[in-house]
C-alpha positions in Angstrom: -115.4 260.7 7.6 -112.4 263.3 9.2 -110.0 264.3 6.7 -107.5 264.4 9.2 -106.4 262.0 12.4 -104.3 263.4 15.2 -103.5 260.3 17.9 -102.5 261.3 20.9 -100.8 257.8 23.0 -100.4 258.3 26.5 -99.8 256.7 29.6 -99.6 258.1 33.1 -98.9 261.7 31.9 -102.5 263.4 32.6 -100.4 266.8 33.9 -99.2 266.9 30.3 -101.7 265.7 28.5 -104.3 268.5 28.3 -101.8 271.1 26.9 -100.9 268.4 24.3 -105.0 268.2 23.6 -105.3 271.7 23.3 -102.8 272.2 20.9 -104.6 270.1 18.5 -108.2 271.7 19.4 -107.2 275.4 18.6 -105.4 274.3 15.5 -107.3 276.9 12.4 -108.5 273.4 11.0 -111.7 271.9 11.9 -112.0 268.8 9.8 -110.0 267.0 12.1 -110.5 263.7 14.4 -108.6 263.8 17.7 -108.2 260.3 19.1 -106.3 259.5 22.3 -105.1 256.1 23.1 -104.8 255.0 27.2 -102.4 252.6 27.7 -103.7 251.5 31.0 -103.0 254.9 33.0 -103.7 254.7 36.9 -103.3 258.4 37.0 -106.1 260.9 36.2 -105.9 260.6 32.3 -109.5 259.7 32.0 -110.6 262.4 34.0 -108.7 265.2 31.9 -109.9 263.6 28.5 -113.7 262.7 29.1 -113.6 266.9 30.5 -112.1 268.2 27.6 -114.6 265.5 25.2 -117.4 267.3 26.9 -116.7 270.4 25.4 -115.4 268.9 21.7 -117.0 266.2 20.1 -113.5 265.7 18.0 -112.1 263.7 21.2 -112.1 260.2 20.9 -111.2 258.4 24.0 -109.8 254.6 23.7 -108.3 252.9 26.8 -106.6 249.6 26.8 -107.4 247.6 30.2 -103.9 246.5 30.5 -101.0 248.1 29.3 -100.2 246.7 26.0 -96.4 248.3 25.5 -95.6 251.5 23.9 -94.6 249.5 20.4 -98.0 248.0 20.3 -100.0 251.3 21.7 -98.2 252.9 18.7 -99.1 250.5 16.3 -102.4 250.1 17.6 -103.0 254.1 16.2 -102.6 253.2 12.7 -104.8 250.2 13.0 -107.7 252.3 13.9 -107.5 255.4 11.7 -109.6 255.7 8.9 -108.3 259.4 8.1 -106.5 260.0 4.8 -103.8 262.0 6.7 -102.9 260.7 10.3 -100.3 262.8 12.4 -99.2 261.2 15.7 -98.3 263.4 18.5 -96.4 261.9 21.8 -98.5 263.4 24.9 -95.6 265.4 26.0 -95.2 267.5 23.0 -97.3 270.0 21.5 -98.1 271.2 17.6 -98.1 274.6 17.0 -100.3 277.0 15.1 -100.9 276.1 11.5 -99.6 272.7 11.6 -102.4 270.8 10.2 -103.3 273.4 7.6 -99.7 273.5 6.4 -99.1 270.3 6.4 -102.9 269.1 4.6 -102.1 271.6 2.0 -98.5 270.3 1.5 -99.9 266.9 1.1 -103.1 267.8 -1.1 -100.6 269.6 -3.6 -97.8 266.6 -4.0 -99.9 263.3 -3.9 -96.6 261.5 -4.5 -95.8 262.0 -1.0 -95.9 260.0 1.9 -95.4 262.1 4.4 -95.1 266.1 5.4 -92.0 266.8 7.8 -91.9 270.4 9.6 -89.7 271.7 12.1 -89.5 271.1 15.7 -88.4 273.6 18.6 -87.5 272.1 21.7 -88.2 272.6 25.2 -87.2 271.1 28.7 -89.1 269.3 31.0 -90.7 272.5 32.3 -91.6 273.6 29.2 -88.9 276.0 28.6 -88.0 277.1 25.2 -84.3 275.6 24.5 -82.6 277.5 22.9 -80.8 275.0 20.2 -82.6 274.8 16.6 -83.1 271.5 14.8 -80.6 271.0 12.1 -82.0 270.7 8.4 -78.7 269.8 7.2 -78.5 270.2 3.2 -82.5 269.5 2.9 -84.1 271.2 0.1 -87.5 272.8 0.9 -90.5 271.5 -0.6 -91.0 268.1 -2.6 -87.9 265.6 -1.8 -87.6 262.4 -3.5 -87.5 259.8 -0.6 -84.6 258.2 -1.8 -82.7 261.3 -1.8 -83.5 262.5 1.7 -82.4 258.6 2.9 -79.4 259.5 1.2 -79.2 262.6 3.2 -79.9 261.4 6.7 -77.1 258.4 6.4 -74.9 261.0 5.7 -76.2 263.2 8.6 -77.3 265.8 6.2 -80.9 265.3 6.4 -83.4 266.6 9.2 -84.7 264.2 12.2 -88.1 263.1 12.2 -90.3 263.9 15.3 -93.9 262.3 15.2 -95.1 265.3 15.9 -93.9 267.5 13.2 -95.1 265.1 10.6 -98.2 264.1 8.4 -98.6 260.8 7.4 -100.9 259.5 4.2 -102.7 256.2 5.0 -102.6 255.3 1.7 -99.1 255.2 2.0 -98.9 253.4 5.5 -101.3 250.8 3.9 -98.3 249.6 1.5 -95.4 250.2 3.7 -97.0 248.6 7.1 -97.6 249.8 10.5 -94.2 250.6 13.0 -91.7 248.0 13.4 -89.0 247.6 15.9 -86.1 245.4 14.5 -83.7 246.9 16.5 -85.2 249.2 19.6 -88.5 250.3 20.8 -87.0 254.0 20.8 -86.6 254.5 17.2 -89.7 253.1 15.6 -90.5 256.2 14.4 -87.1 256.6 12.4 -87.6 253.0 11.0 -91.0 253.8 9.8 -90.0 257.1 8.2 -87.4 255.3 6.2 -89.5 252.9 4.9 -92.1 255.1 3.7 -89.2 257.5 2.3 -88.1 254.6 0.3 -91.1 254.1 -1.7 -92.4 257.6 -1.6 -91.6 260.9 -2.2 -91.9 263.6 1.1 -92.4 267.3 1.4 -90.5 269.4 3.7 -91.9 272.8 5.4 -88.9 274.8 6.8 -91.0 276.5 9.5 -91.3 275.2 13.4 -94.8 273.8 13.5 -94.4 271.4 16.6 -92.9 271.6 19.7 -90.9 268.6 21.2 -89.7 268.2 24.8 -85.8 267.1 25.2 -85.3 264.9 28.0 -82.0 265.1 29.3 -80.1 262.1 28.1 -82.0 260.8 25.8 -79.7 260.1 23.3 -76.1 261.2 24.9 -76.4 259.0 28.1 -77.5 255.8 26.4 -75.2 254.0 24.5 -77.8 251.6 23.0 -79.5 254.1 21.8 -77.0 255.1 19.5 -76.7 251.6 18.9 -80.4 251.5 17.2 -79.4 255.2 15.4 -77.0 253.7 13.5 -78.3 250.0 13.0 -81.3 251.9 11.8 -79.4 253.8 9.3 -77.9 250.7 7.9 -81.1 249.5 7.1 -81.8 252.6 5.3 -78.6 252.0 3.3 -80.0 249.1 2.2 -83.1 250.5 0.5 -80.8 252.5 -1.5 -78.8 249.8 -2.5 -82.3 248.1 -3.8 -83.0 250.9 -5.7 -82.3 252.2 -9.2 -79.9 254.7 -8.1 -77.3 251.8 -7.4 -77.1 251.0 -10.9 -73.8 253.6 -11.0 -70.7 251.9 -10.1 -70.1 255.2 -8.7 -72.7 255.3 -6.3 -72.5 251.6 -5.0 -69.1 252.2 -4.4 -70.0 255.4 -2.3 -72.9 253.3 -0.7 -70.3 250.5 0.4 -67.8 253.4 2.3 -70.6 254.6 4.1 -71.8 250.7 4.9 -68.2 250.4 6.5 -68.3 253.2 8.3 -71.6 253.0 9.6 -70.9 249.7 10.7 -68.0 250.6 12.4 -69.4 253.5 14.7 -72.2 250.9 15.5 -69.4 248.7 16.6 -67.8 251.7 18.8 -71.4 252.3 20.5 -70.9 248.7 22.3 -67.4 248.5 22.4 -67.1 250.6 26.0 -69.9 248.6 27.3 -68.4 244.7 26.4 -64.9 246.0 27.0 -63.0 242.3 26.7 -64.0 242.3 23.0 -61.6 245.0 22.1 -58.9 247.6 22.5 -59.2 250.3 25.2 -59.2 254.2 23.5 -55.5 254.4 24.9 -54.3 251.0 23.4 -55.8 252.2 20.2 -54.5 255.7 20.3 -51.2 253.9 20.9 -51.4 251.8 17.5 -52.8 254.4 15.7 -49.5 256.6 16.6 -47.2 253.8 15.4 -48.9 253.7 12.2 -48.7 258.1 11.8 -44.8 257.3 12.8 -44.2 254.4 10.2 -46.2 256.5 7.7 -45.0 260.4 7.8 -41.6 261.7 8.0 -39.9 263.0 11.5 -40.1 266.8 11.6 -43.1 267.3 8.9 -46.2 268.6 9.7 -50.0 267.0 8.9 -53.3 267.6 9.1 -55.5 266.0 11.8 -58.8 265.5 11.3 -59.8 263.7 15.0 -62.6 266.0 16.4 -60.0 267.5 18.3 -59.4 264.5 20.8 -55.6 263.7 20.0 -54.0 266.5 20.1 -50.0 266.3 19.2 -50.0 262.5 20.2 -46.7 261.4 17.8 -43.4 262.6 19.0 -41.4 265.0 16.3 -44.6 265.2 13.7 -46.5 268.2 14.2 -50.5 267.7 14.1 -52.4 271.0 12.8 -56.0 270.5 14.2 -58.8 270.8 11.1 -60.0 273.2 10.8 -57.6 275.7 12.2 -57.3 279.4 13.7 -53.8 280.4 15.1 -53.4 277.0 15.5 -56.1 276.1 17.7 -59.3 273.7 16.6 -61.9 275.7 15.5 -64.8 273.2 14.7 -65.5 271.3 11.7 -66.2 273.2 8.4 -69.7 274.7 7.3 -69.7 272.6 4.1 -67.5 271.0 1.3 -66.3 274.4 -0.1 -65.1 275.6 2.8 -63.7 272.2 3.7 -61.6 272.1 0.5 -60.3 275.7 0.4 -58.6 274.9 4.1 -57.2 272.0 3.0 -55.3 273.6 0.1 -54.6 276.7 2.2 -52.5 274.3 4.6 -51.1 272.4 1.8 -49.5 275.5 0.6 -48.4 276.0 4.1 -46.4 272.9 4.0 -48.8 270.0 5.5 -47.7 266.9 3.9 -50.6 264.4 4.7 -54.1 264.6 6.2 -55.2 261.9 8.8 -58.6 260.9 9.5 -58.6 259.3 12.9 -61.6 257.2 13.4 -63.8 259.7 15.3 -63.8 261.7 12.2 -64.4 258.8 10.0 -68.2 260.5 9.6 -66.5 263.3 7.7 -65.4 260.7 4.8 -69.2 260.7 3.9 -70.7 263.7 5.7 -68.3 265.7 3.6 -68.7 264.1 0.3 -67.1 266.0 -1.7 -64.3 266.7 0.4 -63.7 262.9 0.3 -64.3 263.0 -3.7 -61.6 265.6 -3.8 -59.1 264.0 -1.7 -59.5 260.5 -4.2 -59.1 262.3 -7.1 -56.1 264.6 -6.3 -54.2 262.5 -3.8 -53.2 259.2 -3.3 -54.4 257.4 0.0 -51.7 255.6 1.6 -53.2 254.1 4.6 -56.6 252.6 5.1 -57.6 250.5 8.5 -59.8 250.8 11.4 -58.0 253.1 13.0 -56.8 255.8 10.1 -57.7 256.7 6.9 -54.6 259.0 5.1 -54.0 261.2 2.1 -50.3 261.9 1.0 -50.7 265.7 0.2 -46.9 266.3 -1.1 -47.9 265.7 -4.4 -51.2 265.6 -6.4 -51.7 262.1 -8.1 -51.7 262.2 -11.9 
């Protein structure tokens, strides 16, 4: 039996499928099986695959007589796999030269890893390479403890999963089970990767070894998708709570704060879809302005962390954007050290409070060292669903 199976789930994409298949067959690694699972396409998919199979005996074609749905077709790939290693490549994506060889080498060298993860390039619907690079957050190279990976991901400091840039160990899949969809069909890959990482290490390859098609509006135009991603993150946080890492009271407190923040963001993702169950944006901002006016003396300056969405929203109090240059918003800090340095610079210039608005609550767990610095040195004087504020006028003893 071949060491690697590359499985391609497909439906009515004959025009893109050939390129996907060829990206597998031209790899510099021969001990592989290419499995195409056709979910009852009614275009030229079968003709394309059978034509290529005549030239390369490594191709196995399985066609479902009726469409069994996206999620079940993906689960079927795990069920029929007989190789030690499995990669799933969607029919509109590509794997790049060296992907299989380097992924196999990484898993061979690290038997504790449940899967390997490389970087992806992005392309548009026409196949044009897009300029944006995949964000790697704080991911270290090489072997990573799976729970550490989950910790980074739920703090938005990890590296996103695309199945085309991962290779999974079949023995690990046998322990955690196949794809599942507790929240959304479109996040079944994230769900599986978190379940694997909860029980196994992972290997990170800081190389672009896959090419992923970024369809317009995949995430930004789909609020239910955001809801599902946040729900998967909350599930992942539960894996951390169940682990030995949670034996530390300090770490449990951090997880509790992240859980509250994630749950708040999950609610925000549906508020505008069901407007009668919550404040409007304007109403919520008006209440936040009242909170700030009651907290901060008139004429004072305060640091406002709001994703540059609020501006001067309270009369007679000067809101300093964070970060800022010449009074203008400059974007989020690159790291914790920069954030703390900028905080102290603005404090030395007279900023009396720092106020985090709800659009930027993610800062409190993404910039965890900044949050710890604030909690250790200054008093938290306000914390509700709209604002978190620290008094910078005197250091907490």
